N, C-alpha and C positions, 0 to 999 in steps of 0.2 A: 375709724371706726367701720366696717362693709355698708354702703349704703342702699338703697332696691330705687331700684328704678324701672317703673312702671312705663308701657307705652303701649298706646292703644291696637288697637288692627286697624286702621287706616292709618294711622300713623307707621306700623308695619310694611301698607302698605307702600304707602308710596316711597319707601324707602326701597321696597321691591326694585317698583316699577323704574326707579330713578337707578336704579342698576341695569334696566335690560330697556331702557325706554326705545331704545330704537326698534328691540325685537316686540316689547310685548305691552307699548302703553295704545296701541289704537287696536287691543287684546280686550285691556282691565278698559277702556274708557264707554267701550259697545256692550260690555258684560254689566258696567254700571247701569246705566238705559235701561237695560233688558230687566233689571230687579228695582229701575221708578217703572216704569211700562208694564209691568210681569207680562212680557209677550213676546211671544216669539221671535227670532230676531237672526238673520242670519252675520256673520263676524268673518270678517276681510281684514290680515293684518297690516293690509296696503304693501310691505316691503319687501316682497317677490320672491322670500326665502318660505316660507309658508303659509298655507292657506286653513281655516280655519271659519267650522262650518257649525250655529249652535241653534238645536232646534226643543221645544218644550215646552213648562210650565214654570211660573216662579211659587209654587207652594211651600209647604215645610220643608217639604222632603227632593230637593228640586233633582232632576234625573238632566240629563241633558247629551245630548249627540254631538260630536265633535268630530270634521276632517281636518288632521291634523298632519302637513306631510304627504295627503293623501291614499289617509287608510282614516278606517270610522270607527272613532269609538268610544264610550260611555262612558259620564263620566258623574258621578253623585254625592250629590254638600247639603248643608242641613241649611247655607248659605250662597249671597251668588258670591262674598271673602274666599268661603270656604276652593268653591269649582273654581273662581281664577286663583286661586294656589295652586290648583292639581293640576291643571293644563300649562298651566306654566310650569310647573316642574318636567308635567308628560313632554312638553314641547322643549326641553332645554336637555329632556335625554335622547330627542328624538334626532337631537342634530350635535352629538357628540359625535369625537371620530371616530371612522369603523378601524377594527386593527391591525393593524399590520397586514400587511400579506407573506404567509410564509414559503418555506422553499424546498421547494421537494426534493430527498436525496442522488438522483438522478442527472437532472437536472444541471446543478449543482455541480454536482465530482465529474461530471464526462468535460462541465466549464474551466473549471480547475486542473480533468486532464488536456484541454486542446489551447491555453493559455499560458498554463505557468509550468507543465510536467512536460508535455511532447514537445518545445521550443528549446527545453533547456537539458535536459542527460539523451545520451545515446539510446542508440535506437535499439539495444537489445536492452536494453531499460525497459524502457518506454513500453515495448513488446506485454513485459513479465512487469510492467505496474497496468498493464490492459487485459492482460492475462486475470488477477487479481482483480479487477475489478467483477471480470464481466463471470469467474467461476465464485465467489463468495461471497465480495461486497456489498451488488446488486440483487443476491438472491434474498442474504438480509434485508437491508436499507431502502432499497429500489422505491419501495411505493411510499415508503414514511419521508417526512418535512425533516428536513434536518436538525431543527427546531427541535424538537418531540423526542429524539431519538439521544435513551437516557443511558451511566451504568449497567443495569443489569441490561439491555440491550446487544452493549460490546461487550461484556461476560458470557450471554446467550452465545453468540458468535462466535469465541475464542474458547472454547465450549465446546465443537463438533466433535466429536470422537475418531479415532484413530489418524484424528491429523499427526504430526510431523512437527517437532516446535520449529525446524526449518521457516517449514510451509508456514505456519501462523508466524513468523517474524516479519516476512514478506510481508502479510498483510498490516500485520503495526502498520511498517512505514508506509504503505502507501495511504491506510484510512489515518491517519497522527497528523500527516502532511493536509492532507482535506478536510481536519477539528480545525488546524489549527489555520489555518485561513477563514472557516468560520466565525472563531473564534476576532482577530482580525475583523473580522464581517459584522460584529458586532448582531452575530446570529447564535452565538450559543457564551455564556460564560465561563463554561469551563472544557477543559476536553476531559474525555472522562476512562483517555487512555492515560492517562498521567493521573489518577485518582486514589489514593493511595492505597483502598480496597481493588482495582485492577490484576488480577492474575494473569498469567501467561506458564502456562504447562509443557500441554503438548510429548506424546511419545518424541525420546530421542530418539535422529537418527542412527541408521542400520551404516553401521563401519566396516568399512573399505581393507578387506584381509588378505596378506599379499600373497600373491603366489608360493610354493616350495619353489627351492635351489631346483626342487630336478623336476622340475615344470618348468622352468626358464631355459636351464641345461635341452631341454625334449628342444624347445618350441628354439631355439637357438641352431641350433643342430639341421634342425628342418628349413631352414630358411633355405638349401638349395632346392628341395622339395617345389617349391612355388613357382610358378608360370608365368604370371598376371606382374608386369612391371609395379605398378602402384603396394599388389600385395606385398614381397620383396624390399620395399623402398617401408612400408610401414612397418613392416616385424621389425626390420634391422636398425631404423631410429628408436621406436618405444620400448624392446627388449635391451636396448643397453646404454638409455640417454636418461635421465628420471624426468620426461616432458611432460605439461597436460595437453592432453587431446587437442586441443583447439593451436597450440601451439605446433604440435608434429605435425597436421593440416597445415598451422602457416608459414612454413616453409619450402621458402625456391629454392632452384638451383647454384644464385646467386650466394645465400647466408651460407653453403658449405663450402668450407674455410681447409682445403685440404693439405696447407701450408701454416700453418696457426693449429693445424687437427682442432678446431673447432667450428659449431654451429650457431651464426647471429641470431638472435629470435628479439624481431622485431615485429611479431604481426599474432595475431590471431583469428582464426575462424572459427562462430559459433553458428551455432542454429533457433536463435530464440524461438523460429516461425517453422522451423523442422527439416522441410526440404527448400532452406530462398538461404542456402549460407550468407552471411556477414559477415566479409574482413574488417580487423577492428584491432586497433592497437589491445598489445598483452594487458589482461589481469589486471597487473600491478601499472600498468602503462611506465615501467623502466625497461628499458632495453640491456640486456646480454647478453654474456657468451656463454655457453658448456660446451663443457671438453666434449670432442670425437675423439670415442671407440676406433682401434682401426678392425674390428667385426665387422661396425660395422660402416665404416670405411671402404672397406673389400667390398662388400654390396653395389651398393651405393654405384661402385666405381663400373661391375660386370655389370648394369642393367644403362640404355640408350637416355642422358642427361638431353631435357633441354632447353630452352631461351629462358638464360639467367631468369625470369622474368614469371617464368612456365613454375607451380607450384607441382615438388617432392615429386609431391602427393593428389593427380586426383591434373595436371596435366595445366592446359592454359586455364581453366574453372577449377575450384578446389572443389572437397568432396563433398555430396550432403552428406543427410541425417541417415535418408536410407541407403546409397552409397556405402557411408562408414560399418550400418548395422553389415548388410547384404557382406562384404569386405572379411568381415571379422565370421561369418559364417563362413564362405567359400573356406576361406588357409586353416582352419579348424578342422575343415575335412581334408584338406590336401595333406596337413601334415599328420593325420590321426591321432589330432587331439582330442584325452579324454571327455575334456568338462568344455568351458567357453572361453571364448577370446570375448573377454571383456576389456575396452581401452586404462577402465578410468584407472584395475588394479595392475594395472605395467607401476606409474607415477611409486605410485602405497611401495610397489616391489623394491624397486632401484636402488630407491632412497634408502627404503628400511636397511638396505646393503651394504649400499654405501659405507654407513652410521656401523654397521654390525664390524666390517671388516678393516674402519680409519678408526673406531672410537672418536672422532672431530665434529662435533656438533654444528661448529662458522663451518667447515667444508661442507659436511651435506648441508646443512641453509641455504648458505652460497652458492652448492648448483640448484637447490628446488627453485630458490626466485625468492626467499622469504622477510621481508623484512625483523621479520625474531627469531630466536633458537626456536622459542616458544615453542610456537605455532608447525615447525618444519616436527618438535617432538611430542602436541597432542594427535595434530591431524594423521602424521606419517611414519614418523617413524616404530616398527613396531616391530621391538625384538626379537630374534630369534634363538637367542639363548642368553642362560643367568653373568651377568658379570659377577666371577669369582671373590675379585678385590675383595669387595668389603669382609667377605666371608673368613679370609686371612687374610686380614690385619686385626677380627678379631683374636682371629686362632692364635696369634703373633703376641696379644698379648695376655689374653685369659687362657688361653688353653692348653689343654696337656695331653702332651704324643702318648701315653700312656692308657 
């Protein structure tokens, strides 16, 4: 059977005071003295942590003024017991710990970049990460606290109009690392980028179109018109070997192997900061050799070679971004080329024609320096002609010559 326990107000008061004796016992005693004497008294809890003063009367409706932790408040009650309970409750609320401080996103992200990213990635990658922070991430979240960033905030950043999918993926790479660190630091419970509802779409990047066979032949035939040795070396290499621009700029004279008829790809020159060329490892961090054409060797032999460690294009120091752009403009003028000389198009063009002539995807993949044939087919091989073999096979089975 259930039992009903009757507890008096005095008993409750005693229990409450016992739980908080060190904090509130002096207050209770002085309030009880007030009730007995019906006079205003000055209250001091004597603990050094809170100071409470009270003034008023002991009428049926009691209203007293207290100073709790330096702030003046008025408390009303029908009895001194009620005043006591309200004062104690208010003091308990005043002494609760303050909420944990939040963290400004910009400061937090810069700390991540300085201590976790910069020391552990290549200089080129670090520059790319910093650019993403400055151009896209800080304008969106720089003034927010990282604890307050929601899935909707993140989705709004990735919904920006006109953004290419490739650019959005770079933003995601940086932001994801910051959010993962915030989870490790117990500042976030979940990563918004991992949410089921998150979407990353963006516009497709423009595909690189190869030069026509006629355009390539015109450029090769007119290499002899060029007067600058750097221009001659660049066009002779770029039109005949499937190298990335950074690999062509990274070639040194010691990499030109006339006996083996090969170019040794050992380094790359990139421009993450535009006019500050950086010499680094190749994109795949693998050394490879590319067959050297007789046409390229002929034109390289026609110019004065530098020291073994001099760059084939540039000499003592590699070309900057601006020097490359001006070189392409100068070449187009001197050979009377009707279009633009675009370095990225040469690699796609040469790989396309290697595959069209050989129909050997493994050979083409090796020339490209790709780890998989899928990469070569997806991004670089743009077939110029239709392979009729499949049609001939069907004709042989189902066809009717009549």
